[in-house]
C-alpha positions in Angstrom: 0.0 0.0 -0.1 2.9 2.4 1.0 4.5 1.8 -2.5 1.2 2.5 -4.4 0.3 5.6 -2.5 4.0 6.9 -2.7 3.9 6.5 -6.5 0.7 8.3 -7.0 1.1 11.3 -4.4 3.1 14.1 -5.2 3.5 15.4 -1.7 5.7 14.0 1.2 4.2 10.9 2.6 4.5 9.9 6.5 3.5 6.3 7.3 2.9 5.0 10.9 1.2 2.2 12.8 2.8 -0.7 14.1 6.4 0.7 13.7 8.5 -1.3 16.4 11.9 -1.7 14.9 14.7 0.0 12.9 13.9 -2.6 10.3 10.2 -1.5 10.0 11.5 1.9 9.3 13.7 0.9 6.7 11.0 -1.1 5.0 8.7 1.8 4.9 11.2 4.2 3.7 12.3 1.7 1.0 8.6 1.4 0.1 8.6 5.1 -0.5 7.6 6.8 2.7 9.2 10.2 3.2 8.9 10.1 7.0 8.1 7.5 9.6 5.8 8.1 12.5 6.6 6.3 15.9 4.2 6.2 18.9 3.9 3.3 21.2 7.4 2.2 20.4 8.9 5.5 21.4 7.0 5.5 24.6 8.1 1.9 25.6 11.8 2.8 24.7 12.7 6.4 24.0 16.2 5.2 22.8 14.4 3.6 19.8 14.1 7.2 18.6 17.7 8.0 18.9 18.6 4.7 17.1 16.1 5.3 14.2 17.5 8.9 13.9 21.2 7.7 13.9 20.4 5.3 11.3 18.1 7.3 8.9 18.4 11.0 9.9 16.1 13.0 12.2 14.5 14.6 9.1 12.5 11.4 8.5 11.7 10.5 12.2 8.3 11.8 13.4 7.2 11.0 17.0 3.4 10.9 17.5 2.3 12.0 20.9 -1.2 11.2 22.0 -2.0 13.3 25.4 -4.7 14.0 27.8 -5.2 16.8 30.2 -4.5 15.4 33.7 -4.4 18.5 35.8 -7.6 19.9 37.8 -8.8 23.3 36.5 -7.3 25.1 39.5 -3.7 23.4 38.9 -1.0 24.5 36.4 -1.7 22.6 33.2 -0.4 19.0 32.9 -0.9 16.6 30.2 0.0 12.7 30.3 0.9 10.4 27.2 -1.5 7.8 26.4 -1.2 4.9 24.2 -3.6 2.5 22.2 -6.0 5.1 21.1 -6.2 7.1 24.5 -6.9 4.0 26.4 -3.6 3.3 28.3 -2.1 6.0 30.6 1.7 5.8 30.8 2.4 8.2 33.8 4.8 10.2 31.4 4.4 14.1 31.2 3.7 15.1 27.6 5.9 18.2 27.6 8.9 16.3 29.2 8.4 13.4 26.7 8.4 15.9 23.8 11.6 17.6 24.9 13.2 14.0 25.6 12.5 12.6 22.4 13.7 15.8 20.2 16.8 15.7 22.2 17.1 12.1 21.0 16.6 12.9 17.4 12.9 13.2 16.5 12.7 15.7 13.6 9.0 16.4 14.0 6.1 16.0 16.5 2.6 15.0 15.8 0.7 16.2 19.0 -3.0 15.0 19.4 -5.1 16.0 22.0 -6.9 12.9 23.1 -9.5 15.1 24.9 -10.4 17.0 21.8 -10.2 14.2 19.1 -13.1 13.7 17.4 -15.1 16.5 19.1 -14.9 19.2 16.3 -14.4 21.6 19.1 -10.9 22.9 18.2 -7.4 22.1 19.2 -6.1 22.0 22.6 -4.5 25.2 22.0 -2.6 25.2 25.4 -1.3 21.8 24.9 0.0 22.7 21.2 1.3 25.9 22.2 3.3 24.5 25.4 4.9 21.7 23.3 5.6 24.0 20.4 7.2 26.6 22.5 9.2 23.8 24.3 10.9 22.2 21.3 12.9 23.5 18.3 11.3 21.1 15.8 8.2 21.3 13.6 5.0 20.5 15.5 1.7 19.3 14.0 -1.4 20.0 15.9 -4.1 17.3 15.8 -7.3 16.4 17.4 -10.6 18.4 17.2 -11.1 20.2 14.0 -14.6 21.2 13.3 -14.2 24.5 11.3 -11.7 26.1 9.1 -11.0 28.6 11.9 -9.6 25.8 14.0 -7.0 25.3 11.5 -5.9 29.0 11.8 -6.0 29.0 15.4 -3.7 25.9 15.5 -0.9 27.8 13.8 -1.8 31.3 15.0 -2.5 30.8 18.7 -1.0 27.2 19.2 2.1 28.1 17.6 1.9 24.7 15.5 4.1 24.5 12.3 1.2 22.6 10.6 -2.3 21.3 11.4 -4.0 18.0 10.8 -7.6 17.5 10.3 -9.6 14.6 9.3 -13.2 14.3 9.7 -14.1 17.7 8.1 -12.5 16.3 4.9 -13.7 12.8 5.2 -17.4 13.8 5.5 -17.4 16.5 3.0 -17.8 19.3 5.3 -15.0 21.3 3.7 -12.5 20.6 0.8 -8.8 21.0 1.1 -8.8 23.9 -1.4 -11.2 25.7 0.8 -9.1 25.0 3.8 -6.0 26.4 2.1 -7.9 29.5 0.9 -9.2 30.1 4.5 -5.9 29.9 6.0 -4.2 32.0 3.3 -6.9 34.8 3.7 -5.9 34.7 7.4 -2.3 35.6 6.4 -1.0 32.2 6.9 1.8 30.7 4.5 0.0 28.0 2.5 0.9 26.3 -0.7 -2.2 26.9 -2.8 -1.3 24.7 -5.7 -1.6 20.8 -5.7 
């Protein structure tokens, strides 16, 4: 599937899911992936991120962070890393984990708010901004997009480098050209071709 998709797609392709070994990454890159996303394997063994970056370069190693807010409203905000679709708590602080995996060689972070994912209520801007401001690599905001304004907010207010949305496109609420036009109209740099 990766080979077919990469052959037909004229933009960078990131592949994730079930990536557990350096050999898995090698196989995906040889199949045409430009980047490989690591989630549970990075949580289980952060050293895996370093080994992967040493072997293939940090430019192609994306660490996917699934986080839930665990602080009370009266406390300073804290988010914990969860795995397996947000079902398994790890006890790991999301911001500390983000810093650690970047120090080990992650070249990009995909930050998903498990609290917002699927809600269409917008990104967890505070989570996105806290992580984006804590690291020196690109951060992709994910989880919660319901309107085109949410895309703008993720970059403008959340300090994300890029944004990810799914259901608004899958269910035909908006098109990608509409999203790009809206973001460009808000003054954000967007590739409007392709």
